[in-house]
N, CA and C atoms as a LAMMPS dump frame, in Angstrom:
ITEM: TIMESTEP
0
ITEM: NUMBER OF ATOMS
444
ITEM: BOX BOUNDS ff ff ff
-5.0000000000000000e+02 5.0000000000000000e+02
-5.0000000000000000e+02 5.0000000000000000e+02
-5.0000000000000000e+02 5.0000000000000000e+02
ITEM: ATOMS id mol type element x y z
1 1 1 N -466.312 270.989 -410.686
2 1 2 C -466.582 271.723 -409.533
3 1 3 C -467.915 272.533 -409.311
4 2 1 N -468.751 272.661 -408.84
5 2 2 C -470.157 273.172 -408.799
6 2 3 C -469.71 274.226 -407.903
7 3 1 N -468.961 274.569 -406.592
8 3 2 C -468.817 275.87 -406.216
9 3 3 C -467.436 276.811 -405.844
10 4 1 N -467.665 277.395 -405.896
11 4 2 C -466.821 278.833 -405.609
12 4 3 C -465.723 278.112 -404.648
13 5 1 N -466.237 278.05 -403.568
14 5 2 C -465.334 277.554 -402.506
15 5 3 C -464.295 276.126 -403.542
16 6 1 N -465.402 275.569 -403.728
17 6 2 C -464.086 274.144 -404.246
18 6 3 C -463.171 274.534 -405.358
19 7 1 N -463.881 275.436 -406.391
20 7 2 C -463.079 275.763 -407.185
21 7 3 C -461.513 276.675 -406.948
22 8 1 N -461.615 277.958 -406.176
23 8 2 C -461.158 278.661 -405.99
24 8 3 C -459.61 277.724 -405.06
25 9 1 N -460.475 277.12 -404.539
26 9 2 C -459.851 276.632 -403.249
27 9 3 C -458.818 275.431 -403.708
28 10 1 N -458.926 274.727 -404.919
29 10 2 C -458.241 273.71 -405.68
30 10 3 C -457.088 274.488 -406.594
31 11 1 N -457.247 276.128 -406.783
32 11 2 C -456.768 277.125 -406.869
33 11 3 C -454.935 277.144 -406
34 12 1 N -455.601 277.328 -404.907
35 12 2 C -455.023 276.937 -404.266
36 12 3 C -454.159 275.864 -403.771
37 13 1 N -454.175 275.201 -404.161
38 13 2 C -453.882 273.58 -403.303
39 13 3 C -452.843 273.466 -404.628
40 14 1 N -453.17 273.274 -406.179
41 14 2 C -452.1 273.753 -407.252
42 14 3 C -450.944 274.804 -407.127
43 15 1 N -451.394 276.288 -406.437
44 15 2 C -450.256 276.84 -406.366
45 15 3 C -449.379 276.546 -405.184
46 16 1 N -449.776 276.351 -404.689
47 16 2 C -448.619 275.265 -402.898
48 16 3 C -448.14 274.626 -403.494
49 17 1 N -448.641 273.516 -404.268
50 17 2 C -447.701 272.204 -404.53
51 17 3 C -446.37 273.267 -405.283
52 18 1 N -446.395 274.243 -406.719
53 18 2 C -445.596 274.646 -406.799
54 18 3 C -444.309 275.428 -406.393
55 19 1 N -444.854 276.148 -405.342
56 19 2 C -444.576 276.633 -404.027
57 19 3 C -443.582 276.101 -403.22
58 20 1 N -443.813 274.6 -403.117
59 20 2 C -443.172 273.821 -402.336
60 20 3 C -442.298 273.224 -403.224
61 21 1 N -442.556 272.969 -404.563
62 21 2 C -441.484 272.283 -405.494
63 21 3 C -440.602 273.363 -405.769
64 22 1 N -440.92 274.902 -406.244
65 22 2 C -439.803 275.675 -405.858
66 22 3 C -438.581 275.658 -404.812
67 23 1 N -439.113 275.863 -403.485
68 23 2 C -438.56 275.766 -402.256
69 23 3 C -438.092 274.634 -402.228
70 24 1 N -437.749 273.265 -402.564
71 24 2 C -437.212 271.868 -402.912
72 24 3 C -436.098 272.034 -403.449
73 25 1 N -436.589 273.182 -404.317
74 25 2 C -435.636 272.908 -405.512
75 25 3 C -434.357 273.964 -405.297
76 26 1 N -434.954 275.388 -404.461
77 26 2 C -433.622 275.536 -404.35
78 26 3 C -432.903 275.431 -402.78
79 27 1 N -433.545 274.84 -402.302
80 27 2 C -432.775 273.903 -400.793
81 27 3 C -431.929 273.508 -401.011
82 28 1 N -432.381 272.427 -402.549
83 28 2 C -431.285 270.982 -402.914
84 28 3 C -430.446 271.892 -403.893
85 29 1 N -430.336 273.078 -403.411
86 29 2 C -429.043 273.709 -404.088
87 29 3 C -428.865 274.282 -405.912
88 30 1 N -430.365 273.985 -406.134
89 30 2 C -431.149 273.895 -407.58
90 30 3 C -431.729 274.826 -408.103
91 31 1 N -430.914 275.939 -408.409
92 31 2 C -431.798 277.672 -408.578
93 31 3 C -431.861 277.328 -409.667
94 32 1 N -431.728 276.827 -410.778
95 32 2 C -432.284 277.135 -412.491
96 32 3 C -433.985 276.156 -411.995
97 33 1 N -433.853 274.899 -411.28
98 33 2 C -435.387 274.049 -411.162
99 33 3 C -435.935 275.265 -410.27
100 34 1 N -435.559 275.736 -409.15
101 34 2 C -436.086 276.641 -408.537
102 34 3 C -436.935 277.672 -409.626
103 35 1 N -435.752 278.235 -410.055
104 35 2 C -436.528 279.808 -410.583
105 35 3 C -437.313 278.956 -411.365
106 36 1 N -437.402 277.897 -412.333
107 36 2 C -438.684 277.674 -413.189
108 36 3 C -439.931 277.201 -412.182
109 37 1 N -439.855 276.369 -411.518
110 37 2 C -440.907 276.481 -410.072
111 37 3 C -441.409 277.082 -409.733
112 38 1 N -440.854 278.692 -409.734
113 38 2 C -440.715 279.823 -408.694
114 38 3 C -442.017 280.271 -409.706
115 39 1 N -441.548 280.409 -410.82
116 39 2 C -442.167 281.472 -411.617
117 39 3 C -443.277 280.8 -412.138
118 40 1 N -443.366 279.618 -412.616
119 40 2 C -444.778 278.499 -412.13
120 40 3 C -445.804 279.308 -411.183
121 41 1 N -445.297 278.804 -410.472
122 41 2 C -446.022 279.67 -408.926
123 41 3 C -446.33 280.588 -408.962
124 42 1 N -445.759 282.021 -409.697
125 42 2 C -445.797 282.906 -409.615
126 42 3 C -447.109 283.058 -410.796
127 43 1 N -446.824 282.877 -411.631
128 43 2 C -448.102 283.021 -412.864
129 43 3 C -448.911 282.147 -412.054
130 44 1 N -449.234 281.285 -411.891
131 44 2 C -450.17 280.48 -410.615
132 44 3 C -451.243 281.265 -410.137
133 45 1 N -450.529 282.48 -409.03
134 45 2 C -450.457 282.891 -408.619
135 45 3 C -451.315 284.298 -408.936
136 46 1 N -450.6 284.936 -409.661
137 46 2 C -450.961 285.909 -411.053
138 46 3 C -452.921 285.478 -411.535
139 47 1 N -452.74 284.208 -411.454
140 47 2 C -453.93 284.03 -412.212
141 47 3 C -454.953 283.778 -411.001
142 48 1 N -454.788 283.377 -410.324
143 48 2 C -455.753 283.264 -409.131
144 48 3 C -456.445 284.477 -408.798
145 49 1 N -455.52 285.515 -408.547
146 49 2 C -455.42 286.928 -407.422
147 49 3 C -456.29 287.185 -409.08
148 50 1 N -455.999 287.559 -410.454
149 50 2 C -456.744 287.864 -411.084
150 50 3 C -458.208 287.161 -411.563
151 51 1 N -458.467 286.093 -411.089
152 51 2 C -459.573 285.313 -411.943
153 51 3 C -460.459 286.025 -410.098
154 52 1 N -459.862 286.038 -409.117
155 52 2 C -460.819 286.747 -407.846
156 52 3 C -460.968 287.999 -407.97
157 53 1 N -460.348 289.106 -408.422
158 53 2 C -459.559 290.441 -408.471
159 53 3 C -460.543 290.761 -410.107
160 54 1 N -460.83 289.882 -410.664
161 54 2 C -461.168 290.364 -411.74
162 54 3 C -463.006 289.885 -411.951
163 55 1 N -462.865 288.696 -411.625
164 55 2 C -464.296 288.438 -411.52
165 55 3 C -465.378 287.952 -410.381
166 56 1 N -464.954 287.535 -409.065
167 56 2 C -465.605 287.116 -407.98
168 56 3 C -465.671 288.264 -407.168
169 57 1 N -464.284 288.74 -406.892
170 57 2 C -464.887 289.699 -406.263
171 57 3 C -465.979 291.117 -406.544
172 58 1 N -465.72 291.512 -407.643
173 58 2 C -466.844 292.283 -408.357
174 58 3 C -468.006 291.855 -407.917
175 59 1 N -468.475 290.701 -408.167
176 59 2 C -469.818 289.573 -408.599
177 59 3 C -469.925 289.743 -407.034
178 60 1 N -469.566 289.2 -405.634
179 60 2 C -469.408 289.598 -404.718
180 60 3 C -469.798 291.158 -404.12
181 61 1 N -469.286 291.991 -404.918
182 61 2 C -469.609 293.336 -403.651
183 61 3 C -470.701 294.198 -404.577
184 62 1 N -471.069 293.282 -405.941
185 62 2 C -472.121 293.703 -406.228
186 62 3 C -473.616 293.383 -406.175
187 63 1 N -473.435 292.424 -405.552
188 63 2 C -474.737 291.433 -404.765
189 63 3 C -474.065 292.169 -403.354
190 64 1 N -473.842 292.145 -402.58
191 64 2 C -473.509 292.431 -400.883
192 64 3 C -473.338 294.598 -400.633
193 65 1 N -473.195 294.864 -401.809
194 65 2 C -472.463 296.369 -401.545
195 65 3 C -471.326 296.498 -400.8
196 66 1 N -471.249 294.923 -400.159
197 66 2 C -469.066 295.022 -399.152
198 66 3 C -468.119 295.777 -400.394
199 67 1 N -468.212 296.807 -400.503
200 67 2 C -466.583 297.272 -400.885
201 67 3 C -465.995 297.185 -399.926
202 68 1 N -465.489 297.6 -398.548
203 68 2 C -464.754 297.723 -397.663
204 68 3 C -464.414 296.931 -396.391
205 69 1 N -464.908 295.653 -397.145
206 69 2 C -465.165 294.61 -396.353
207 69 3 C -464.01 293.303 -396.857
208 70 1 N -464.194 292.303 -396.926
209 70 2 C -463.471 291.045 -396.802
210 70 3 C -462.71 291.187 -398.242
211 71 1 N -463.35 292.035 -399.056
212 71 2 C -462.088 291.492 -400.83
213 71 3 C -461.283 292.903 -399.976
214 72 1 N -461.351 293.713 -399.931
215 72 2 C -460.612 294.571 -399.536
216 72 3 C -459.832 294.551 -399.212
217 73 1 N -459.905 293.38 -398.085
218 73 2 C -458.74 292.864 -397.297
219 73 3 C -457.951 291.695 -398.045
220 74 1 N -458.317 291.142 -398.448
221 74 2 C -458.302 290.193 -400.146
222 74 3 C -457.359 290.746 -400.276
223 75 1 N -457.527 291.986 -401.464
224 75 2 C -456.895 292.684 -402.161
225 75 3 C -455.112 293.265 -401.599
226 76 1 N -455.893 293.863 -400.646
227 76 2 C -454.228 294.322 -399.349
228 76 3 C -453.79 293 -399.633
229 77 1 N -454.026 291.698 -398.855
230 77 2 C -452.991 291.094 -398.787
231 77 3 C -452.368 290.429 -399.792
232 78 1 N -452.931 290.329 -401.175
233 78 2 C -452.659 290.261 -402.782
234 78 3 C -451.524 290.787 -402.636
235 79 1 N -451.423 292.208 -402.379
236 79 2 C -450.775 293.157 -402.624
237 79 3 C -449.298 292.81 -402.108
238 80 1 N -449.61 293.038 -400.851
239 80 2 C -448.718 292.279 -399.582
240 80 3 C -447.673 291.116 -400.455
241 81 1 N -448.549 290.176 -401.143
242 81 2 C -447.831 288.635 -401.642
243 81 3 C -446.698 289.384 -402.743
244 82 1 N -447.374 290.119 -403.84
245 82 2 C -447.197 290.247 -404.889
246 82 3 C -446.165 290.937 -404.919
247 83 1 N -445.283 292.06 -403.895
248 83 2 C -443.951 292.835 -403.005
249 83 3 C -443.212 291.467 -402.896
250 84 1 N -443.428 290.337 -401.917
251 84 2 C -442.64 289.628 -401.821
252 84 3 C -442.746 288.555 -402.894
253 85 1 N -442.894 288.261 -404.172
254 85 2 C -442.917 287.285 -405.296
255 85 3 C -441.85 288.183 -405.709
256 86 1 N -441.672 289.832 -405.758
257 86 2 C -440.684 290.31 -406.788
258 86 3 C -439.219 290.019 -405.496
259 87 1 N -439.532 290.563 -404.17
260 87 2 C -438.306 289.894 -403.683
261 87 3 C -437.321 288.176 -403.876
262 88 1 N -438.506 287.649 -403.859
263 88 2 C -437.627 286.159 -404.25
264 88 3 C -437.53 286.328 -405.631
265 89 1 N -438.284 286.918 -406.454
266 89 2 C -437.571 286.851 -407.818
267 89 3 C -435.943 287.29 -408.001
268 90 1 N -436.26 288.743 -406.726
269 90 2 C -434.358 289.376 -406.845
270 90 3 C -433.519 288.73 -406.157
271 91 1 N -434.092 287.41 -405.105
272 91 2 C -432.802 286.822 -404.596
273 91 3 C -432.574 285.728 -405.253
274 92 1 N -433.747 284.961 -406.369
275 92 2 C -433.274 284.033 -407.503
276 92 3 C -432.348 284.56 -408.67
277 93 1 N -432.299 286.176 -409.118
278 93 2 C -431.591 286.699 -410.218
279 93 3 C -430.02 287.198 -409.207
280 94 1 N -430.392 287.192 -407.626
281 94 2 C -428.735 286.87 -406.862
282 94 3 C -428.472 285.553 -406.985
283 95 1 N -429.003 284.718 -407.087
284 95 2 C -428.561 283.55 -406.941
285 95 3 C -428.095 283.178 -405.09
286 96 1 N -428.887 283.525 -404.291
287 96 2 C -429.187 284.121 -403.002
288 96 3 C -430.151 282.983 -402.089
289 97 1 N -429.898 281.798 -402.361
290 97 2 C -430.405 280.656 -401.822
291 97 3 C -431.576 281.271 -400.557
292 98 1 N -430.53 281.433 -399.858
293 98 2 C -430.601 282.073 -397.902
294 98 3 C -431.396 282.879 -397.765
295 99 1 N -431.281 284.112 -399.184
296 99 2 C -432.415 285.078 -399.142
297 99 3 C -434.01 284.549 -399.411
298 100 1 N -434.054 283.984 -400.628
299 100 2 C -434.985 282.808 -401.011
300 100 3 C -435.745 282.374 -399.842
301 101 1 N -434.893 281.663 -399.163
302 101 2 C -435.93 280.461 -398.167
303 101 3 C -436.073 281.188 -397.268
304 102 1 N -435.658 282.415 -396.517
305 102 2 C -436.042 283.32 -395.5
306 102 3 C -437.681 283.728 -396.043
307 103 1 N -437.77 284.838 -397.35
308 103 2 C -438.609 284.993 -397.631
309 103 3 C -439.609 284.067 -397.88
310 104 1 N -439.094 282.748 -398.389
311 104 2 C -440.079 282.134 -399
312 104 3 C -440.842 281.564 -397.636
313 105 1 N -439.843 281.873 -395.774
314 105 2 C -440.772 281.404 -394.668
315 105 3 C -442.041 282.56 -394.583
316 106 1 N -441.509 284.051 -395.453
317 106 2 C -442.469 284.653 -394.684
318 106 3 C -444.306 284.767 -395.49
319 107 1 N -443.683 284.326 -396.975
320 107 2 C -444.53 284.175 -397.648
321 107 3 C -445.208 282.778 -397.486
322 108 1 N -445.005 282.202 -396.249
323 108 2 C -445.814 280.596 -396.593
324 108 3 C -446.856 280.88 -395.307
325 109 1 N -446.063 281.816 -394.164
326 109 2 C -446.972 282.803 -393.189
327 109 3 C -448.548 283.424 -393.899
328 110 1 N -448.026 284.461 -394.566
329 110 2 C -449.087 285.068 -395.422
330 110 3 C -450.205 284.082 -395.957
331 111 1 N -449.468 283.409 -396.48
332 111 2 C -450.126 282.269 -397.567
333 111 3 C -451.324 281.484 -396.9
334 112 1 N -451.012 280.993 -395.554
335 112 2 C -451.468 280.203 -394.992
336 112 3 C -452.883 280.605 -394.445
337 113 1 N -452.275 282.052 -393.399
338 113 2 C -453.222 282.682 -392.996
339 113 3 C -454.772 283.731 -394.078
340 114 1 N -454.036 283.711 -395.543
341 114 2 C -454.678 284.409 -396.197
342 114 3 C -455.867 283.03 -396.697
343 115 1 N -454.919 281.575 -397.315
344 115 2 C -455.906 281.099 -397.394
345 115 3 C -457.066 280.808 -396.393
346 116 1 N -456.716 280.887 -395.483
347 116 2 C -457.688 280.252 -394.392
348 116 3 C -458.652 281.287 -394.517
349 117 1 N -459.074 282.433 -394.112
350 117 2 C -459.727 283.247 -395.138
351 117 3 C -460.575 283.487 -395.638
352 118 1 N -459.79 283.306 -396.53
353 118 2 C -460.652 282.829 -398.269
354 118 3 C -461.707 281.782 -398.071
355 119 1 N -460.957 280.751 -397.819
356 119 2 C -461.447 278.92 -397.75
357 119 3 C -462.604 279.398 -396.952
358 120 1 N -461.994 279.287 -395.472
359 120 2 C -463.146 279.141 -394.334
360 120 3 C -464.213 280.224 -394.179
361 121 1 N -464.382 281.684 -394.77
362 121 2 C -464.937 282.756 -394.439
363 121 3 C -465.343 283.34 -395.988
364 122 1 N -464.935 283.743 -396.574
365 122 2 C -465.152 284.303 -397.889
366 122 3 C -465.579 283.744 -398.707
367 123 1 N -464.653 282.13 -399.39
368 123 2 C -465.975 281.795 -400.299
369 123 3 C -466.929 281.108 -400.369
370 124 1 N -466.827 281.065 -398.89
371 124 2 C -468.292 280.451 -398.093
372 124 3 C -469.672 281.32 -398.404
373 125 1 N -469.114 282.753 -397.675
374 125 2 C -469.892 283.822 -397.923
375 125 3 C -469.958 283.853 -399.429
376 126 1 N -469.462 284.206 -400.264
377 126 2 C -469.539 283.792 -401.89
378 126 3 C -470.677 283.414 -402.191
379 127 1 N -470.313 281.795 -402.018
380 127 2 C -471.382 281.022 -402.38
381 127 3 C -472.596 281.238 -402.152
382 128 1 N -472.562 281.447 -400.865
383 128 2 C -474.232 281.678 -400.457
384 128 3 C -474.958 282.517 -400.865
385 129 1 N -474.594 284.169 -401.476
386 129 2 C -474.909 285.523 -401.997
387 129 3 C -474.822 284.672 -403.009
388 130 1 N -474.164 284.713 -403.467
389 130 2 C -474.229 284.348 -405.471
390 130 3 C -474.742 283.277 -405.794
391 131 1 N -474.937 282.071 -405.054
392 131 2 C -476.096 280.778 -405.373
393 131 3 C -476.133 280.492 -406.899
394 132 1 N -476.861 280.713 -407.847
395 132 2 C -476.976 280.602 -408.623
396 132 3 C -476.65 280.975 -409.953
397 133 1 N -475.327 281.957 -409.175
398 133 2 C -474.952 282.608 -410.518
399 133 3 C -473.703 282.077 -410.612
400 134 1 N -472.986 281.295 -409.016
401 134 2 C -472.254 280.929 -408.717
402 134 3 C -471.397 279.64 -409.684
403 135 1 N -472.114 279.382 -410.628
404 135 2 C -471.614 278.191 -412.469
405 135 3 C -471.102 279.156 -413.02
406 136 1 N -472.127 280.825 -413.979
407 136 2 C -471.149 281.256 -415.036
408 136 3 C -469.832 282.348 -414.099
409 137 1 N -470.264 282.266 -412.88
410 137 2 C -469.07 282.888 -412.406
411 137 3 C -468.202 281.982 -412.612
412 138 1 N -468.122 281.034 -411.986
413 138 2 C -466.82 279.992 -412.301
414 138 3 C -466.749 280.049 -413.76
415 139 1 N -467.343 279.855 -414.693
416 139 2 C -466.75 279.903 -416.292
417 139 3 C -465.784 281.175 -416.814
418 140 1 N -466.714 282.021 -416.457
419 140 2 C -466.191 283.644 -416.562
420 140 3 C -464.406 283.388 -415.906
421 141 1 N -464.575 282.633 -414.672
422 141 2 C -463.16 282.434 -414.078
423 141 3 C -462.347 281.77 -415.045
424 142 1 N -462.578 280.609 -415.76
425 142 2 C -461.787 279.555 -416.409
426 142 3 C -461.319 279.75 -417.906
427 143 1 N -462.207 281.416 -418.359
428 143 2 C -462.025 281.342 -419.68
429 143 3 C -461.47 283.466 -419.812
430 144 1 N -460.774 283.613 -418.02
431 144 2 C -459.974 285.103 -418.327
432 144 3 C -458.943 284.843 -418.737
433 145 1 N -458.319 285.609 -419.43
434 145 2 C -457.263 285.6 -419.745
435 145 3 C -455.914 286.465 -418.875
436 146 1 N -455.467 286.078 -418.895
437 146 2 C -454.693 287.256 -417.429
438 146 3 C -453.126 287.092 -418.305
439 147 1 N -452.827 288.525 -418.043
440 147 2 C -451.414 289.139 -419.057
441 147 3 C -450.43 289.684 -417.74
442 148 1 N -449.062 288.811 -417.898
443 148 2 C -448.739 289.07 -416.76
444 148 3 C -447.453 290.114 -416.807
């Protein structure tokens, strides 16, 4: 993938698939499978957030000088999602499918709005301003080690 938008949007879609798998398993009453899928989803999101927060956002901010703009908003939304992840983990630990599914609806709304802003605005801006550096930024994101 040659653009930041394509690379990071693909990450969104992979995480979305894991999110749906967790929700489906828990809806079907299989908390054990739901927990495994949720953990894979959470790890995927942590990796995705880390790539953005550690590599792409700083590169974007260095070039544009915008540190109080779109990247700040995306970091705040990442923090909001991390809080919901914690609540979802607690619901799974308590074997409370109803609570998990309610939180899942909340998270879905947050993620849809967040992903739209990133994919339609921020990633396009990043590709425009980072231009020739996009390939090296993608490579740095691919090799990033994430510790959860």
